[in-house]
C-alpha positions, 0 to 999 in steps of 0.5 A: 500500500502506497505511503502518504505524504507527511510534513516531517522534515528529513533528519538533514533538513531538521538539523538546519532548522534547529539552528534557527530555532533559538532566534524564533518566538515560540508558542506552547500548545495545549493538549487539543492543539497537540492532537491537531498538530500530530495529525497535521504532521503525520498525514492524518489530516492530508491534504492539509499542509498546515493550519487553514489560511483565512480564505480556506477557513471561510470556505470550509466553514461555509462550504466544507471545502478548501479554497481549491475546492477539495473536500474538507469539513472541519476548521483546523486553525491555531488559536492564540490570545490577543496579546500574543496575536498583536506581536505576530505578523504575516510571513513570520516563522514561529516555533510550536512547542509542547508543554515541556518546551520540546520544539515540534514544528515551525509555522510560517504565518500566512494569516492572523485574524479574528473570526466570527465564532457565531458564524462558525458555530452555526455552520459547523455545529448547526447550533449556537446552543452552548449545551453542545460541547463543541460550541461550548469549547469554541466560545469559552476555551478557544482563543479569540485570534486564529493563525494560519500557515504552512508547517514543517515538522521537526518531531511528532508529539511525544507519548509514553503510554500504549506505544505499540498502539500508536501507529501513524498513517504510514505505519498502518499502511505498511502493516496492512500491506505486510498482512495482505489486507486489501480491504480494511473497514475502519471503526470510529469510537470514543466509548468502550466497546460492548457486544453490540459494537462487536456484533456490528463490526463482525457483521460488517467484516463478513458482509464486505469480506474485509478486515477491521481497524478498531480506531478509537479517538483518544484526544479530547472527547465529550465532558463526562466521557470515560478517560482514554486509559480506561477505554484502551484497556477495554479495547484491548480486552475486546480484541481477544473476541475477534478471530485471530489476524482479522482485526487490528487496534490502533489509537487515533490522537484526534480531538473530537468536535462532536459535529455530527454529520460534518464529523462523519465526513471528517472521520471518513477522510482521516480513515482514508489517510490511514489506509482504510478502504471502508468506514462504518458510520453508525446511528447518531455518529458523533452526536453529543446528545440533546440540546437545552430543550431536550431535542437531539442536536442531529437526526439519527441518520443525518451523518449517514446521509451526508457521508453517502452524499460525498462517498465518491469524492471521499474515495472510501466506501461507506458502511452504514449500520443501523442500531443493533438490538439484543433479541432475548428469545433468539439469544442474538443481536440483530439490526433494529430493522430485522427485529420482528414484532413479537421479539423480546428486545433487551437494552441498557442505555449509557445512562443505565450502564453508568448507574449500574457501575456507580451502584455496583449492580450486575451488568448482564453478560448479553450486554458486554463481556465480563473482561470489559466490565471488570476493567470498567469497574476497576477504573470506575468504582461505585459512588461510595468510593469515588471522590467529590467536591463540595463547592460553596459560593456566596457573598462575603460573610454569607457563612461559607467558611463557617459551614465549610469547617463544620462540614469538614469535621462532620466528614471526618466523623462519617467517612474515611476518605481524605478531606481537604479544605480550600477556603477562599482566604487561605487559598489567596494567601498560599496559592494566589498571593500575587493576584488582585481583585480584578475580574481576570484575577478572580477568575484565575484564583477560582480556576486554581481552586478548581484545578486543585479540587479536581486533583483531590477528586480524581484521587478519590478524596473530598475537596471542600471549596469556600470562595466567593466565586461571583461569576457563573461562567467560571463556576461552570468551568470548575464544575466541568473540570471536577466532574471529569473525575467525580462528583460536584455539589454546588452549595449556594449560600443565598444569605441576603446582603443585609445580613452579610453587612451586619456580620461584616467581620472583615469590614469590607462592606463598610469600607466599600460604602465609605469609598475606601475600597472598590470591587467588593462583590455585592456593592460595586461588583456583581454577584451572578446567582447560580442557575442550578445549584445542588443546594440553596441555603440561607444562613440568616434563618438556618443554623450551622447544624441544620445547614450541615445536615441538609448538605449531608442529606443531599450528598447521601441522596446522590449516592456518595455516602 
C-alpha cells in the first residue's frame, strides 16, 4: 500500500532548522492543539499542509471545502490570545512547542485574524446552543485570534503510554500491506466497546469480506466521557473476541468536535489517510446528545446521509449500520430493522450502564463481556468510593467558611476518605498571593481552586471549596473540570446582603460604602446567582447544624455516602 505524504522534515533538513530555532518566538500548545498538530504532521489530516489560511477557513466553514475546492469539513486553525496575536505578523516563522518546551514544528504565518465564532458555530455545529460541547469549547476555551500557515515538522508529539498502539498513517499502511489486507473497514469510537459494537463490526467484516481497524479517538472527547486509559484497556480486552489476524487496534490522537454529520465526513477522510478502504458510520455518529430543550442536536441518520452524499469524492466506501438490538428469545443481536414484532428486545442505555457501575449492580453478560466490565469497574468504582467536591459560593460573610469547617469535621466523623479544605482566604494567601481583585484575577484564583479540587477528586478524596466565586461562567468551568473525575455539589449560600453587612467581620462592606475600597462583590461588583445549584441555603434563618445536615442529606441522596 502506497505511503502518504507527511510534513516531517528529513533528519538533514531538521538539523538546519534547529539552528534557527533559538532566534524564533515560540508558542506552547495545549493538549487539543497537540492532537491537531500530530495529525497535521503525520498525514492524518492530508491534504492539509498546515493550519487553514483565512480564505480556506471561510470556505470550509461555509462550504466544507478548501479554497481549491477539495473536500474538507472541519476548521483546523491555531488559536492564540490577543496579546500574543498583536506581536505576530504575516510571513513570520514561529516555533510550536509542547508543554515541556520540546520544539515540534515551525509555522510560517500566512494569516492572523479574528473570526466570527457565531458564524462558525452555526455552520459547523448547526447550533449556537452552548449545551453542545463543541460550541461550548469554541466560545469559552478557544482563543479569540486564529493563525494560519504552512508547517514543517521537526518531531511528532511525544507519548509514553500504549506505544505499540500508536501507529501513524504510514505505519498502518505498511502493516496492512505486510498482512495482505486489501480491504480494511475502519471503526470510529470514543466509548468502550460492548457486544453490540462487536456484533456490528463482525457483521460488517463478513458482509464486505474485509478486515477491521478498531480506531478509537483518544484526544479530547465529550465532558463526562470515560478517560482514554480506561477505554484502551477495554479495547484491548475486546480484541481477544475477534478471530485471530482479522482485526487490528490502533489509537487515533484526534480531538473530537462532536459535529455530527460534518464529523462523519471528517472521520471518513482521516480513515482514508490511514489506509482504510471502508468506514462504518453508525446511528447518531458523533452526536453529543440533546440540546437545552431536550431535542437531539442531529437526526439519527443525518451523518449517514451526508457521508453517502460525498462517498465518491471521499474515495472510501461507506458502511452504514443501523442500531443493533439484543433479541432475548433468539439469544442474538440483530439490526433494529430485522427485529420482528413479537421479539423480546433487551437494552441498557449509557445512562443505565453508568448507574449500574456507580451502584455496583450486575451488568448482564448479553450486554458486554465480563473482561470489559471488570476493567470498567476497576477504573470506575461505585459512588461510595469515588471522590467529590463540595463547592460553596456566596457573598462575603454569607457563612461559607463557617459551614465549610463544620462540614469538614462532620466528614471526618462519617467517612474515611481524605478531606481537604480550600477556603477562599487561605487559598489567596498560599496559592494566589500575587493576584488582585480584578475580574481576570478572580477568575484565575477560582480556576486554581478548581484545578486543585479536581486533583483531590480524581484521587478519590473530598475537596471542600469556600470562595466567593461571583461569576457563573467560571463556576461552570470548575464544575466541568471536577466532574471529569467525580462528583460536584454546588452549595449556594443565598444569605441576603443585609445580613452579610451586619456580620461584616472583615469590614469590607463598610469600607466599600465609605469609598475606601472598590470591587467588593455585592456593592460595586456583581454577584451572578447560580442557575442550578445542588443546594440553596440561607444562613440568616438556618443554623450551622441544620445547614450541615441538609448538605449531608443531599450528598447521601446522590449516592456518595
